[in-house]
C-alpha positions, 0 to 999 in steps of 0.5 A, spaced: 456 260 463 453 254 467 457 251 472 455 244 469 456 241 462 449 238 459 447 232 462 450 233 468 448 237 475 445 234 481 438 235 479 436 228 482 436 226 489 438 219 488 436 217 495 441 211 495 439 209 501 432 207 498 434 202 493 434 196 497 428 198 501 422 194 498 417 197 502 418 204 500 419 202 493 412 199 492 409 204 496 412 210 491 411 206 485 403 205 487 403 213 489 400 218 486 406 222 486 410 217 482 413 219 475 415 215 470 420 216 465 419 212 458 425 209 454 423 206 447 429 203 445 434 208 446 430 214 445 426 218 450 419 221 450 418 229 449 413 233 447 411 241 447 415 246 444 420 248 446 421 240 447 420 238 455 421 231 458 414 227 459 414 225 466 408 220 466 403 218 472 402 210 473 395 210 470 399 212 463 404 207 463 400 201 466 401 197 460 408 197 460 410 196 468 413 190 471 414 192 478 420 188 478 424 191 472 422 198 474 429 203 475 428 208 481 432 214 479 431 218 485 427 224 487 425 229 482 422 235 483 419 232 490 416 226 485 419 219 486 421 218 479 422 211 475 425 209 468 420 204 465 422 200 458 416 202 453 416 196 449 413 194 442 415 195 435 412 201 434 413 207 439 407 208 444 404 215 447 403 218 440 398 222 443 402 225 448 409 226 444 415 223 440 421 219 442 427 222 440 434 221 440 437 224 446 444 226 443 440 232 439 435 234 445 441 236 450 441 243 449 434 244 448 431 241 454 431 244 461 438 242 464 435 238 470 430 234 465 436 233 460 440 230 466 434 225 468 433 223 461 441 221 461 440 217 467 434 213 465 437 212 458 444 209 461 441 205 466 435 202 461 441 200 456 445 197 461 440 193 463 439 190 456 446 189 456 446 185 462 441 180 461 446 174 463 451 173 468 458 175 465 461 170 470 457 163 470 452 165 464 446 164 468 440 169 467 440 175 472 434 179 474 434 186 477 436 188 484 436 195 488 430 198 485 434 197 478 440 199 480 444 193 480 442 186 477 443 179 481 445 172 478 439 167 479 444 161 479 445 160 487 452 157 486 454 164 483 449 169 486 453 175 483 451 182 484 452 186 478 453 194 478 452 199 472 459 201 470 461 207 466 467 208 461 472 213 463 474 217 457 479 223 457 477 229 452 483 234 452 484 241 449 491 242 447 495 249 447 501 252 445 502 259 445 496 262 442 494 256 438 490 250 440 490 243 437 484 240 434 483 234 429 477 231 425 475 223 424 473 221 416 466 220 418 464 227 421 461 233 417 465 236 412 469 241 416 468 239 423 474 239 428 474 237 435 478 236 441 482 230 442 479 224 446 479 217 448 478 211 453 483 211 459 486 204 459 487 199 465 492 201 470 493 208 467 491 215 470 487 220 467 493 224 466 497 219 463 491 217 458 491 224 456 499 224 454 498 217 451 492 219 446 494 226 444 501 222 442 498 216 439 493 220 435 497 227 433 505 225 435 504 232 440 508 231 446 504 234 452 507 237 459 502 240 464 495 237 464 489 241 468 482 238 470 477 242 467 470 239 468 466 232 466 460 230 462 456 224 463 455 221 456 450 216 456 451 213 448 451 208 451 455 209 458 461 214 457 464 219 462 468 224 459 473 227 463 475 234 460 482 237 461 487 243 458 494 241 457 500 244 454 504 242 448 511 240 449 512 239 441 508 242 435 510 237 429 503 233 427 504 226 425 497 221 425 501 216 428 495 211 429 490 213 423 484 214 428 484 222 425 483 224 418 487 230 419 489 234 425 492 242 425 493 248 430 488 253 430 489 260 432 483 264 436 481 268 430 481 262 425 475 259 430 472 265 431 471 266 423 468 260 422 474 257 418 472 250 421 466 248 424 466 247 432 463 241 436 456 241 437 454 246 443 451 239 447 459 237 448 464 238 453 469 239 447 465 245 445 465 248 452 473 246 452 474 250 446 469 256 448 473 256 455 480 257 451 476 262 446 474 267 452 481 267 456 484 272 451 477 277 453 478 276 460 485 278 460 
């Protein structure tokens, strides 16, 4: 098993020290080495079979480049890489490939490309949501190579930084059973781990216990960190845990779930329920638990 989840992995040298170096950025943007990651709406450009990210040269994206709005992603495979917004009502670059939903591409793409596209998509969508300053309402502009925004009101001048929303996701176990739930709009038979956003003033461990109780009425004792996953849909960070239940009676307290139940390993291996998609940390948590008895 990989040592990182889909979309994760330190594949890009983010070169944070370069973000405010205007001369270096200008030289990089104009260099033959530069590569550009087009994002159209919330989709990324891919091509080939199996699919791969299409990293374009400057001459290929000239019609879309506003150098003040390019987003410096870092150095990728020895190339300075920039996200570029591919505007228009119709997707461009049809001769090269197609813009596809990253949510369904994660396991098909090479791991480093999935990581790069997740980074690009998240920042492009963040910029689109921060056109105005949240303090004074004035227009903002891109700063730090696209890694912040600056309020253009001289009396405010606020610098706005990208935010991620921390969310816990947890596989709760009790003996040889694990707790899974499903939401009403999910595909038929699909069950997954319990998840929810952390609230202000709350530790991640406390968020685990609160979310599990709110959704299923099950009490949780020991909580152990497993791994995390950037989830750019649009800007979550999924923080994965394993937890031990202190009770087993299920009540759907907050109505968020349509159903929740305890599953044995044989239930899940036999296909009695559909498991989370392999792209997700939820599936990795379930697979980890399923493998535990094989390793004993």
